[in-house]
C-alpha positions in Angstrom: 49.8 -76.7 5.6 49.7 -80.1 7.3 46.6 -80.3 9.5 48.5 -82.4 12.1 50.3 -79.2 13.2 47.1 -78.2 15.0 47.9 -74.6 15.6 51.6 -75.1 16.3 52.6 -73.0 13.3 54.8 -70.1 14.2 54.4 -66.5 12.9 56.6 -67.2 9.9 54.7 -70.3 9.0 51.4 -68.3 9.2 52.7 -65.5 7.0 54.1 -68.0 4.5 50.7 -69.9 4.3 48.8 -66.6 3.7 51.2 -65.5 1.0 51.0 -68.9 -0.7 47.2 -68.8 -0.7 47.2 -65.4 -2.2 49.6 -66.3 -4.9 47.4 -69.2 -6.0 44.3 -67.1 -6.3 42.9 -66.5 -9.8 42.4 -62.9 -10.9 39.9 -63.0 -13.8 39.5 -60.0 -16.1 36.4 -59.8 -18.1 36.6 -57.2 -20.9 33.3 -55.9 -22.1 32.1 -56.5 -18.6 29.2 -54.0 -18.7 27.7 -55.5 -22.0 25.1 -58.1 -22.5 27.3 -61.2 -21.8 29.7 -59.4 -19.4 26.8 -58.4 -17.1 25.3 -61.8 -17.3 28.6 -63.4 -16.3 28.9 -60.9 -13.4 25.4 -61.8 -12.2 26.1 -65.6 -12.5 29.3 -65.3 -10.6 27.8 -63.2 -7.9 24.9 -65.6 -7.5 27.0 -68.7 -6.6 29.5 -69.5 -9.4 32.4 -67.7 -7.8 34.9 -70.0 -6.2 36.8 -69.3 -3.0 40.0 -67.3 -3.8 38.8 -65.9 -7.2 38.9 -62.2 -7.8 36.7 -61.0 -10.8 37.2 -57.7 -12.4 34.5 -56.6 -14.9 35.9 -53.9 -17.2 33.9 -51.1 -18.7 35.0 -49.0 -21.8 35.1 -46.0 -19.5 37.8 -47.6 -17.4 40.2 -48.4 -20.3 40.3 -47.8 -24.1 41.4 -51.2 -25.3 42.1 -49.8 -28.8 45.1 -48.0 -27.1 48.0 -50.3 -26.5 49.5 -48.0 -23.9 46.2 -48.0 -21.9 45.8 -51.8 -22.3 49.3 -52.4 -21.0 48.7 -50.2 -18.0 45.5 -52.0 -17.2 47.1 -55.5 -17.3 50.1 -54.3 -15.1 47.6 -52.8 -12.6 45.1 -55.6 -12.4 47.6 -58.5 -13.0 45.0 -61.0 -14.3 45.8 -64.7 -14.4 42.8 -65.5 -16.7 40.9 -63.3 -19.2 37.4 -63.6 -20.8 37.6 -61.2 -23.7 34.2 -59.9 -24.8 35.0 -56.3 -25.7 34.3 -55.4 -29.4 32.6 -53.1 -31.7 29.3 -54.9 -32.2 25.9 -54.4 -33.9 23.0 -55.9 -35.7 22.7 -56.8 -39.3 21.9 -53.3 -40.7 24.5 -51.7 -38.6 27.1 -54.1 -40.0 26.0 -53.6 -43.5 26.5 -49.8 -43.2 29.9 -50.0 -41.4 31.8 -53.0 -42.4 35.2 -51.1 -42.7 34.8 -49.6 -39.2 33.9 -53.0 -37.7 37.1 -54.5 -39.1 39.5 -51.6 -38.3 38.2 -51.0 -34.7 38.2 -54.7 -33.8 41.3 -56.0 -35.7 43.4 -53.8 -37.9 46.3 -51.5 -36.8 45.2 -47.9 -36.9 48.5 -46.3 -36.2 51.8 -47.1 -34.3 50.3 -46.2 -30.8 46.7 -47.3 -31.2 46.2 -50.8 -32.4 43.3 -53.3 -32.5 41.3 -54.3 -29.5 41.8 -58.0 -30.0 45.6 -57.7 -30.8 46.1 -55.5 -27.8 44.3 -57.8 -25.3 46.0 -61.0 -26.5 49.4 -59.3 -26.7 49.2 -57.8 -23.2 47.8 -61.1 -21.8 51.0 -62.8 -23.2 53.3 -60.1 -22.0 51.9 -60.5 -18.5 52.0 -64.3 -18.3 48.2 -64.8 -18.4 47.7 -68.5 -18.6 44.2 -68.7 -20.1 42.2 -66.4 -22.4 38.7 -67.2 -23.7 37.6 -64.8 -26.4 34.1 -64.4 -27.9 33.5 -65.0 -31.6 30.3 -65.1 -33.5 28.4 -67.5 -35.8 28.7 -64.9 -38.6 32.4 -66.0 -39.0 31.4 -69.2 -40.7 31.5 -69.3 -44.6 28.5 -68.0 -46.5 28.6 -71.1 -48.7 28.9 -74.1 -46.4 27.4 -77.4 -45.6 25.4 -78.5 -42.5 25.8 -79.3 -39.7 28.5 -76.7 -39.0 31.4 -77.5 -36.8 34.5 -75.7 -35.4 36.9 -76.9 -38.1 35.0 -74.9 -40.9 35.7 -71.4 -39.7 38.2 -70.6 -42.4 36.8 -72.7 -45.3 35.4 -69.7 -47.3 34.4 -66.1 -47.2 31.7 -65.0 -44.8 28.5 -63.4 -45.8 28.9 -59.9 -47.4 26.5 -58.2 -45.0 29.0 -58.2 -42.2 32.4 -59.3 -43.6 34.3 -56.7 -41.7 33.2 -57.9 -38.3 33.5 -61.5 -39.4 37.1 -61.4 -40.7 38.1 -59.5 -37.5 36.6 -62.2 -35.3 38.2 -65.0 -37.5 41.6 -63.3 -36.8 41.3 -64.0 -33.0 41.3 -67.7 -33.9 44.5 -67.0 -35.9 46.1 -65.1 -33.0 45.2 -67.9 -30.6 47.0 -70.5 -32.8 50.0 -68.2 -33.0 50.3 -67.7 -29.3 49.8 -71.5 -28.8 52.3 -72.6 -31.3 55.0 -70.2 -30.5 54.5 -69.6 -26.8 52.4 -72.5 -25.5 49.6 -70.3 -24.4 46.1 -71.6 -23.7 44.3 -68.9 -25.7 41.0 -70.2 -27.2 37.5 -68.9 -28.1 33.8 -69.7 -28.1 31.3 -69.3 -30.8 27.8 -68.6 -29.3 24.6 -68.4 -31.3 22.3 -65.3 -31.1 22.4 -64.0 -27.5 19.5 -62.2 -25.8 18.8 -61.1 -22.3 19.0 -58.2 -19.8 21.4 -55.3 -20.6 21.0 -55.9 -24.3 21.2 -53.1 -26.9 17.7 -52.1 -27.9 18.7 -49.6 -30.6 16.7 -50.1 -33.7 19.6 -49.5 -36.0 22.3 -51.3 -34.1 20.5 -54.0 -32.0 20.3 -57.7 -32.7 17.2 -59.6 -33.6 15.4 -60.1 -30.3 16.1 -56.7 -28.7 15.2 -54.9 -31.9 11.9 -56.8 -32.1 11.2 -56.0 -28.5 11.8 -52.3 -29.2 9.6 -52.3 -32.3 6.8 -54.0 -30.5 7.0 -51.6 -27.6 6.8 -48.6 -30.0 4.0 -50.2 -32.0 1.9 -50.9 -28.9 2.6 -47.5 -27.3 1.7 -45.6 -30.5 -1.1 -47.9 -31.7 0.6 -48.5 -35.0 1.2 -51.8 -37.0 4.3 -53.8 -36.2 6.4 -54.0 -39.3 9.1 -56.6 -39.7 11.5 -56.7 -42.7 12.0 -60.0 -44.6 9.9 -63.1 -45.1 10.1 -64.4 -41.5 11.2 -67.8 -42.8 15.0 -67.8 -41.9 15.9 -70.0 -38.9 18.0 -68.9 -36.0 19.4 -70.4 -32.8 19.0 -68.3 -29.7 20.6 -68.6 -26.2 19.7 -66.7 -23.1 22.6 -64.6 -21.8 22.7 -66.2 -18.3 22.9 -69.7 -19.8 25.8 -68.5 -22.0 27.5 -66.9 -19.0 27.5 -70.3 -17.1 29.0 -71.9 -20.2 31.6 -69.2 -20.4 32.6 -69.9 -16.8 32.8 -73.6 -17.5 34.9 -73.0 -20.6 37.4 -70.9 -18.7 37.8 -73.5 -16.0 37.6 -76.7 -18.0 38.0 -76.4 -21.7 41.5 -77.4 -23.0 40.7 -77.8 -26.7 39.7 -80.8 -28.8 42.6 -83.0 -27.8 43.6 -83.2 -24.1 46.9 -84.8 -24.9 47.9 -82.0 -27.2 47.4 -78.4 -26.4 44.7 -77.1 -28.8 43.1 -73.7 -29.4 40.2 -74.8 -31.5 37.1 -72.7 -30.8 34.1 -74.2 -29.1 30.5 -73.7 -30.4 28.1 -72.8 -27.6 24.6 -73.2 -29.1 21.3 -75.0 -28.7 20.5 -78.1 -30.7 19.4 -77.7 -34.3 16.0 -79.1 -33.3 15.4 -76.0 -31.3 15.9 -73.6 -34.2 13.4 -70.8 -34.3 12.1 -68.9 -37.3 12.1 -65.1 -37.3 8.3 -65.3 -37.6 8.1 -67.5 -34.5 10.4 -65.1 -32.7 8.1 -62.2 -33.6 5.1 -64.2 -32.3 6.8 -64.9 -29.0 7.7 -61.2 -28.5 4.2 -60.1 -29.4 2.6 -62.6 -27.0 4.9 -61.5 -24.2 3.7 -57.9 -24.8 0.0 -59.0 -25.0 -0.2 -57.0 -28.2 -2.5 -57.9 -31.1 -1.1 -56.5 -34.2 -1.4 -56.4 -38.0 1.9 -57.3 -39.6 2.0 -55.0 -42.6 4.1 -56.4 -45.6 6.9 -54.0 -46.2 9.9 -53.7 -48.4 11.9 -56.9 -48.5 15.4 -56.1 -47.4 17.4 -59.2 -46.7 17.0 -62.8 -45.5 20.2 -64.3 -44.0 21.4 -67.8 -44.3 20.7 -70.5 -41.8 23.2 -70.5 -38.8 
């Protein structure tokens, strides 16, 4: 409304102004909103990243079963999001993936029956059906080919099969990139994804069988210190990893949602975006163990144990 009117707007003008302002507000749906990254985004948004007019909805699995197309459609019709950050997935650490590759693929990607389809397919389909203009999904570094060259970039996602240890989850996540391309090419949608490195932080999964590297090490160290037993870590400790704190990743997610338009600003792109620390800041598993032990103030004897598996450098 023109500022020169200086309060001369009539009731109709006032009503029109309010309606226009509301219609321009962004309603942002975050699936997986109670997980590690979802909670970090919520805390970052509530601590100053939220913009005027934005409405954020952090979804929990108790609120909606995203593997049900019917429930997902009802959710989108009720919340009416304009943008989506898609984090929800069946996730787990290395050994959990190795034991459940089929489940990781079917739950995340493949159609199970006519009424209950994949989480990723449901979310992107309902986003499209409801006119959502921007979706940013979360992938994983495990999607990259097992046999590859370094440094890795976003164009190499489909260049070869992923590592056998978590092929189910890896292929399911790759298919998000395929869906993004389809919605972009056929419908002009701005659906893209990010590929973070290993995430750690508050609200992580500390389950020893299903957790990722850092939370599993924290749990193991806690138990060893509590019980006065040696801390045992599988593998050689030599593999290198890149880690990112969940709140740092959360800020990058918010930036991506608001600013990232792909690799070519003149042509609508859906290429994923790697969110990671520099290769110079890679950390060996042994150094990660030392850091956790130091934080606990725990002196331990690292007993050599059965070698299970070293993963490739990512």
